[in-house]
C-alpha positions in Angstrom: 137.6 32.0 114.8 140.3 29.4 115.1 143.6 28.9 113.3 142.3 25.7 111.8 139.4 27.6 110.2 141.9 30.2 108.7 144.3 27.4 107.3 141.3 25.6 105.8 139.9 28.7 104.0 143.1 29.2 102.0 144.3 25.7 101.8 144.0 24.8 98.1 144.2 20.9 98.8 141.2 21.2 101.2 137.8 20.1 100.0 135.7 22.9 98.5 132.8 22.6 101.0 135.2 22.9 103.9 136.9 25.8 102.3 133.5 27.7 101.8 132.5 27.2 105.5 135.8 28.4 106.7 135.5 31.6 104.6 132.1 32.2 105.8 133.1 31.9 109.5 136.0 34.4 108.7 133.6 37.0 107.1 131.2 36.6 110.0 134.0 37.2 112.5 135.4 40.3 110.7 132.0 42.0 109.8 131.8 45.7 111.4 129.5 46.5 114.0 126.6 49.0 113.4 128.3 51.8 115.4 131.2 51.7 113.1 129.1 51.6 109.8 126.8 54.4 110.9 129.4 57.1 110.5 130.3 56.0 107.0 126.7 56.0 105.8 126.2 59.6 107.2 129.3 60.7 105.3 128.0 59.2 102.1 124.6 60.7 102.6 126.0 64.1 103.2 128.1 63.9 100.2 125.3 63.0 97.8 123.2 65.9 99.3 126.1 68.3 98.5 126.5 67.1 94.9 122.7 67.6 94.3 123.0 71.1 95.6 126.1 71.9 93.5 124.5 70.5 90.4 121.4 72.8 90.9 123.5 76.0 91.3 126.1 75.2 88.7 124.7 77.6 86.3 124.7 80.5 88.8 128.1 80.2 90.0 130.9 82.3 88.4 133.4 79.8 86.9 137.2 80.1 86.9 138.3 80.7 84.1 135.3 83.1 83.2 132.6 82.2 80.9 134.0 84.6 78.2 137.4 82.8 78.1 138.4 82.2 74.6 136.0 84.9 73.2 137.2 88.3 72.1 136.5 91.4 74.3 136.5 92.1 78.0 137.0 89.1 80.3 136.1 90.9 83.6 132.8 91.4 85.2 131.4 94.7 84.0 127.6 94.0 85.5 126.7 92.5 88.7 123.7 90.6 87.9 123.0 89.5 91.5 122.7 93.1 92.9 120.9 94.9 90.2 117.1 94.6 89.0 116.8 92.3 85.9 113.5 92.5 84.5 113.5 89.4 82.0 115.9 90.2 79.3 116.8 93.8 80.1 118.3 95.7 83.1 116.4 98.5 84.8 118.4 101.5 85.5 119.8 101.4 88.9 119.6 104.4 91.3 117.0 106.3 93.5 115.6 108.1 90.6 114.1 106.7 87.3 114.0 108.7 84.1 110.5 110.1 84.6 111.4 111.4 88.1 114.6 113.2 86.8 112.4 114.8 84.1 109.9 115.9 86.6 112.5 117.5 88.7 113.8 119.7 86.0 110.5 120.7 84.9 109.5 121.8 88.3 112.9 123.5 89.2 113.2 126.8 87.2 117.1 126.8 87.8 117.4 123.4 86.3 115.1 124.3 83.5 117.1 127.6 82.8 120.4 125.8 82.6 119.1 123.2 80.1 117.3 125.6 78.0 120.5 127.9 77.9 122.7 125.1 76.8 120.1 124.2 74.1 120.2 127.6 72.6 123.9 127.9 72.8 124.3 124.5 70.8 121.7 125.6 68.5 124.1 128.3 67.3 126.5 125.6 65.9 123.8 123.6 64.1 124.6 124.9 60.7 127.3 124.2 58.0 130.1 126.6 58.3 131.9 126.5 54.9 134.7 129.2 55.7 135.6 127.4 58.9 135.2 130.5 61.1 132.2 131.5 63.2 129.7 129.1 64.9 128.7 126.2 63.0 130.1 122.6 62.1 132.1 121.1 59.1 133.5 117.8 57.8 137.3 117.9 57.6 140.1 115.5 56.6 141.8 113.6 59.3 145.1 115.2 58.1 144.8 119.0 58.3 147.7 119.3 55.9 146.2 117.3 53.2 145.3 118.9 50.0 141.7 117.9 49.2 141.0 116.5 45.7 137.9 117.3 43.8 136.2 114.0 44.7 137.0 114.5 48.4 135.8 117.9 48.3 132.4 116.5 46.9 132.2 113.9 49.5 132.8 116.4 52.3 129.8 118.7 50.8 127.6 115.5 50.6 128.3 114.5 54.1 127.7 118.0 55.4 124.2 118.0 53.7 123.7 114.8 55.3 124.0 116.0 58.7 122.1 119.2 58.0 119.1 117.1 57.0 119.7 114.1 59.4 119.8 111.8 56.3 119.8 111.7 52.5 116.3 113.1 52.1 116.9 116.7 51.4 113.3 117.8 50.6 111.8 119.2 54.0 108.2 118.0 53.4 109.5 114.3 52.6 111.9 114.5 55.3 109.2 115.3 57.7 106.9 112.6 56.2 110.0 110.1 57.4 109.7 111.7 61.0 113.3 113.1 60.6 114.2 116.3 62.2 116.3 119.2 61.0 119.9 119.3 62.4 118.9 122.0 64.9 115.7 120.2 66.1 117.9 116.9 66.2 120.5 118.4 68.5 118.0 120.1 70.7 116.5 116.7 71.5 119.8 115.1 72.2 121.0 118.0 74.3 117.9 117.9 76.4 118.2 114.0 76.9 121.8 114.0 77.9 121.7 116.9 80.3 118.7 115.5 82.2 119.0 111.8 81.6 122.5 111.2 80.4 120.9 109.1 77.7 121.2 110.7 74.3 119.9 107.7 72.1 120.2 107.9 68.2 118.6 105.4 65.9 120.4 104.8 62.8 118.3 103.8 59.8 120.3 101.9 57.3 119.8 101.6 53.5 118.1 98.5 52.1 121.5 97.4 51.0 123.2 97.6 54.5 126.5 97.7 52.9 125.7 101.2 51.5 125.7 102.6 55.0 123.3 104.8 57.0 120.3 106.3 55.4 118.9 108.6 58.2 119.4 109.5 62.0 116.5 109.9 64.5 116.6 111.1 68.1 114.9 108.5 70.4 113.5 109.1 73.8 116.4 108.1 76.1 113.9 107.3 79.0 112.5 104.4 77.0 116.0 102.6 76.4 116.8 99.8 78.3 120.1 97.8 78.1 120.1 94.0 77.7 122.2 91.5 79.5 125.0 89.5 78.0 122.8 86.9 76.7 120.9 89.6 74.5 117.2 89.3 74.1 115.4 85.9 73.7 118.7 84.4 73.0 119.9 86.7 70.3 123.1 88.1 71.8 123.5 90.6 69.0 120.7 92.6 70.5 122.0 95.0 73.2 119.2 97.4 73.9 115.4 97.4 73.9 112.8 100.2 73.8 110.3 99.7 76.7 107.1 101.7 76.9 104.7 101.1 79.7 106.6 97.8 80.6 106.2 96.4 77.2 109.1 95.8 74.8 108.2 97.7 71.5 111.7 97.8 69.6 114.8 95.7 69.7 118.3 97.3 68.6 121.5 95.9 67.6 124.7 97.8 67.6 124.0 98.9 64.0 120.5 100.1 64.9 121.2 102.4 67.8 123.9 104.7 69.2 124.0 104.7 72.9 126.9 106.3 74.5 126.6 107.8 78.1 128.4 111.2 78.4 129.3 110.4 82.1 130.4 106.7 81.7 131.2 104.8 85.1 133.1 101.5 85.7 130.9 100.7 88.5 129.5 97.1 88.1 126.2 98.4 89.7 125.7 100.9 87.0 124.8 98.3 84.4 126.1 100.3 81.6 124.0 103.6 82.2 125.5 107.1 82.8 125.4 109.4 85.7 123.2 112.2 85.2 123.8 115.8 86.8 120.1 115.7 88.1 121.1 112.7 90.2 123.8 114.6 92.0 121.4 117.6 92.8 118.6 115.7 94.6 119.2 117.4 98.0 120.0 120.7 96.3 116.9 120.6 94.3 115.0 119.6 97.5 116.3 122.6 99.5 115.5 124.9 96.6 111.9 123.7 96.4 111.3 124.0 100.0 112.7 127.6 100.0 110.5 128.3 96.9 107.5 126.8 98.6 108.0 128.6 101.9 108.1 132.1 99.9 105.1 131.2 98.1 103.2 130.2 101.2 104.3 133.4 103.0 102.3 135.5 100.6 99.1 133.5 99.9 98.7 131.1 102.8 100.1 132.8 106.0 97.7 132.6 108.9 99.9 134.3 111.5 98.5 137.9 112.1 100.7 140.9 111.8 99.0 142.3 114.9 96.0 142.8 117.0 93.5 145.6 116.7 92.3 146.9 120.2 89.1 148.8 120.6 88.3 150.7 123.8 84.6 151.5 124.7 81.2 150.2 125.4 80.1 148.8 122.0 77.0 146.8 121.0 77.4 143.2 120.2 75.9 143.7 116.6 78.2 146.8 116.1 81.2 144.9 116.9 80.2 141.9 114.6 79.5 144.2 111.7 82.8 146.1 112.2 84.7 142.8 112.3 83.2 141.6 109.1 83.9 145.0 107.4 87.5 145.0 108.6 88.2 141.6 107.7 86.9 142.1 104.3 89.2 145.0 103.8 92.4 143.6 105.2 92.5 139.9 104.5 94.8 138.9 101.7 94.7 135.9 99.3 93.4 132.8 101.0 92.4 134.8 104.0 96.0 135.7 104.8 96.8 138.4 107.1 93.5 138.2 109.1 93.5 140.5 112.0 92.1 139.8 115.5 89.7 142.3 117.1 89.6 142.6 120.9 87.1 144.9 122.9 87.6 146.3 126.4 85.2 148.4 128.5 87.8 150.8 129.6 91.4 151.8 128.8 92.8 149.8 131.8 91.7 146.7 130.0 94.3 146.2 127.3 95.8 143.5 125.2 99.6 143.7 124.6 100.9 143.0 120.9 104.1 141.2 120.4 105.7 141.0 117.0 106.2 137.3 115.7 109.2 138.2 113.5 107.8 136.8 110.3 108.7 139.7 107.9 109.9 138.6 104.4 113.6 139.5 104.5 114.8 139.8 100.9 112.3 137.0 99.7 113.3 134.7 102.9 116.6 133.0 102.5 117.7 134.9 99.2 121.4 134.3 99.9 120.4 130.6 100.5 118.7 130.4 97.3 121.6 132.1 95.5 123.8 129.4 97.0 121.7 126.5 95.8 121.5 128.2 92.3 125.4 128.5 92.3 125.7 124.8 93.2 123.4 123.7 90.4 125.4 125.7 87.9 128.7 124.4 89.3 127.5 120.8 88.6 126.6 121.6 85.2 129.8 123.6 84.5 127.8 127.0 83.9 128.4 130.5 85.3 125.3 131.9 87.1 125.6 135.0 84.9 124.6 132.8 82.0 121.1 132.4 83.5 121.1 135.9 84.9 121.7 135.1 88.3 124.1 136.4 90.9 127.3 134.4 91.7 127.4 133.2 95.4 131.0 134.7 95.9 130.4 138.1 94.2 128.6 141.0 95.6 127.9 142.8 92.5 125.5 142.2 89.5 126.6 139.5 87.1 126.1 141.7 84.3 128.5 144.4 85.7 132.3 144.4 86.3 135.4 143.9 84.2 135.5 140.2 84.6 132.2 139.3 83.1 133.6 138.4 79.7 136.3 136.2 81.3 133.9 134.4 83.5 131.5 133.7 80.6 134.5 132.3 78.6 135.7 130.1 81.5 132.1 128.9 81.7 132.2 127.9 78.0 135.5 126.0 78.8 133.9 124.1 81.8 130.5 123.3 80.3 129.9 124.0 76.6 133.2 122.6 75.3 132.9 119.3 76.9 129.3 119.1 75.7 130.3 119.9 72.1 133.2 117.5 72.3 131.0 114.6 73.3 128.8 115.0 70.3 131.9 115.6 68.0 133.4 112.2 68.9 130.0 110.6 68.9 129.3 111.8 65.3 132.7 111.0 64.2 133.0 107.4 65.6 129.4 106.2 64.8 128.4 108.3 61.7 131.3 109.8 59.7 133.5 106.7 60.0 130.6 104.7 58.6 131.0 106.5 55.4 135.0 107.0 55.5 137.8 106.9 58.1 139.5 109.6 56.2 137.0 112.5 57.7 136.1 113.9 61.0 133.4 115.8 62.4 134.2 119.3 63.8 132.6 122.3 65.4 133.8 125.7 64.3 133.6 129.1 66.0 134.3 127.9 69.6 137.2 130.3 70.0 135.8 133.8 69.3 138.7 135.6 71.0 141.1 133.6 68.9 139.2 134.7 65.8 139.5 138.3 66.8 143.3 137.9 67.3 143.7 136.0 64.0 142.0 138.9 62.4 144.3 141.4 64.0 147.2 139.2 62.9 146.0 139.2 59.4 145.8 143.1 59.5 149.3 143.1 60.5 150.9 141.2 57.7 148.2 141.2 54.8 147.7 143.7 52.0 144.3 144.9 50.6 144.2 142.4 47.7 145.4 139.5 49.9 142.5 140.3 52.5 140.1 140.7 49.7 141.2 137.2 48.2 140.4 135.5 51.7 137.0 137.1 51.6 136.2 136.1 48.1 136.5 139.3 46.4 138.3 140.2 43.1 141.6 142.0 43.5 141.8 145.9 43.0 143.8 146.9 39.9 144.8 150.2 41.5 148.0 150.5 43.4 145.8 150.6 46.6 145.4 146.8 46.4 149.1 146.6 47.2 148.6 148.8 50.2 149.3 147.0 53.6 146.5 146.9 56.0 148.9 147.6 58.9 148.5 151.5 59.6 152.3 151.6 60.8 153.5 150.4 57.4 151.4 152.6 55.2 153.9 155.6 55.6 156.7 153.5 54.6 154.7 151.8 51.6 153.8 155.4 50.3 157.5 156.5 50.3 158.5 153.5 48.6 155.7 153.9 46.1 157.0 157.5 45.4 160.5 156.4 45.2 159.5 153.8 42.3 157.8 156.6 40.6 161.0 158.8 40.6 163.1 156.1 39.5 160.9 155.4 36.5 161.3 159.1 35.5 165.1 159.2 36.1 167.3 159.4 33.0 170.5 158.4 34.6 173.1 159.7 37.3 175.2 162.7 36.8 179.0 162.4 36.3 181.1 162.0 39.4 182.7 165.1 40.8 180.1 167.6 39.7 179.3 170.3 42.1 176.5 169.2 44.3 174.9 172.7 44.2 174.9 172.9 40.5 173.5 169.6 40.3 170.8 170.4 42.6 169.9 173.5 40.7 170.0 171.8 37.4 167.8 168.9 38.8 165.3 171.7 40.1 165.1 173.3 36.7 164.3 169.9 35.3 161.7 169.3 37.8 160.1 172.7 37.3 159.9 172.0 33.4 161.9 175.2 32.8 163.5 175.5 29.3 165.4 178.7 29.8 169.1 179.2 29.5 171.6 178.6 32.1 171.9 182.2 33.2 168.1 182.7 33.6 166.9 182.6 37.2 165.0 179.5 38.0 163.2 180.9 41.0 160.9 183.9 41.7 161.8 186.8 44.2 159.6 185.3 46.8 161.0 181.8 46.5 164.6 182.6 46.9 167.2 180.0 47.4 167.8 179.5 51.2 171.1 177.7 51.5 170.5 175.7 48.2 167.2 174.4 49.0 165.3 173.2 46.0 162.1 174.5 44.8 158.9 173.0 46.4 156.9 170.6 44.1 155.5 167.2 44.8 156.7 164.4 42.9 154.7 161.6 41.7 150.8 162.5 41.4 150.0 158.8 41.8 151.6 158.5 45.2 150.1 161.8 46.5 146.6 160.2 45.7 147.5 157.2 47.6 148.8 159.1 50.6 145.7 161.3 50.6 143.5 158.2 50.6 145.0 157.0 53.8 144.7 160.4 55.4 148.6 160.9 55.6 150.5 164.0 54.8 152.0 164.4 51.4 155.8 163.8 51.3 158.0 165.6 48.8 161.2 164.1 47.7 163.8 166.1 45.7 166.5 164.8 43.5 167.8 161.4 42.5 170.7 161.2 44.8 170.3 158.6 47.6 171.5 161.0 50.2 169.0 163.6 49.2 166.2 161.1 49.4 167.3 160.2 52.9 167.4 163.7 53.9 
C-alpha cells in the first residue's frame, strides 16, 4: 500500500474506477489474518451455545423477583421441588416411612396401640353435647363470653350443636348411615387415630347444592390416601390443592372448600412438602428395640435350642435300651417346637464322666424387663402420656403406677401434656373451618377438661349460695319453707338460725318498756308474758323447783319455726329471753 493509493481512494476529484481500485487495495492490505479471526469465531460460537442452554433451562430456574411477585400470599419458597419426589401433579410424602408402614408399626407394637386406643377412649367422653357447660362434652358458644344471647342466637347454637352431633344436617340415624356419615363419636375416633398415627386428619366437607348456604355434611377421609399438589394444582387447575390417590390412581380431587387438611405437627421445612410430622416417625429406633426384646422373649420360650443341662448315665446298657430311653425321655421333657431338648451321655464306669456347665440363659424378669420399661416410657413421653394411663410402670418410679399419693397429680399432668393439646387442635380446627362457615360470632369449645376446677367451683358455691339458689342452678323449683333461704355453708347455719329466731321475736314484740324501769322487774314481767300467765302481780311466776337464781328467766324456747329449722340441721336449740339487745347478746 502506497501513499498514492490512499490519496486516490479518498480523492473526490479522482475518476471512479481509480478510486475503486485504490479502496480494494486498502481493504486487501488491512484484512485480518486467520490466527486473529479464529479467537473471535470461537467466542461467538460459545456464546451461541450458552444462549441455547439458557433458553432450555429458563423454565426451571427460580427467577428474581420470584414467580409469585405481584400475587397475594407467601412469596418465599415453601416446597423444594428439586429434592422431593413429585409424581405427576402431586407430591409424595417425604421420609423413610410411608403411611402404610406407620400403620403397620402401630398395629404390631402393643405399646403404641395402647396409647392410641387410650386417647381414642378419652376423646370419646367429650363427643356429646353438654348443655350445662360442666362435665365432659362440647358446646357452641358466643365469641364474647359476656354477651347475652338473644332467642335467635340461642336457636342457632342449638342447631349447630345438633349439626356436630350428627356430622351434618341429616338427623335420622338410618338416612345418615345411608349417606355414609358417622356419628360424632365415630367421626372423632377415626380422626384421632389418623392424627396420632399419620398426623393426617382429613375431613371432607360436603357443600349444599347452593354452595352459598354452606356445609351440609362432614366425612372422615383416610389420611393415608391424601396427597398434596404442587403450586400449579392438578392438570392446570390451581384451585385443586389435594388429591386422593388409591393404588397409584387419582380417584378424587379436592379444592380448599372440599377438604380440611391441617397437620397437627406442622413444619416449615421445605422438604416436608406441607405434610406433618407423626410421632411414629420419631419412634422408629425405639419401636425396633421394643420389638427385638419382645421377639427375643418369645423365642426364649418356644424356640430355644440351648439345653439346660446334660443327663449322665453310668453302666453297661444295651444300645436298644439306650435308644428307647432317649426317645422316652425326650418325649417327656421337650418343650414347644422341641425346645429344652436334653442330651444323654453313657459311660461304662463312673470314672468316665461328662461335666455340665451352665450357659446362663435363665429368663431374668422376662429378659430386659427394665429395658422394655424404658422403651415404654419413651413412647409415652413422645405422645405426652403418663405410663400409668396404659397400666405400665414409670421408668423413674419403683412402685406400682396405681399406688402412691402422686397418681392423681401424674394423671392430671398427663392430660395437660397430651390430651389438652389434642383437643385444642380439634377445637381450633372445627372453629376455623366449620363454625366460621356458618357465622364468625360462635366458637367450638370442649367442656369438662378441668374436673378439679369443677370440684373447687362446687365447693365455692357451697360457701356462698343458699338452698334455693343452688336449686335454681340445678333447675329445681325453690322451696317455699324457710329452709330454702338457709345457707349451704355449715359455718353459717348457726348464725342463720339465730337471726331467724330473732326475726320471730321481733314480730311478736309489742314495743320497748319505758326507760328507767327496773331491769329485774322488767325481766320478771317479760318472763310472765312469755309463760302466758295471766295472774296478778303478787302471784308467784315460778314453781318451787324453778326458783329464780340471780334473776334468771324461766326456761322456754322462743320460736317454734326456728326450733324446727335448727333440728333439721342437727344443731342444738338456742333459747333467747327478753327483747333487750343486751339480753340477746348474753
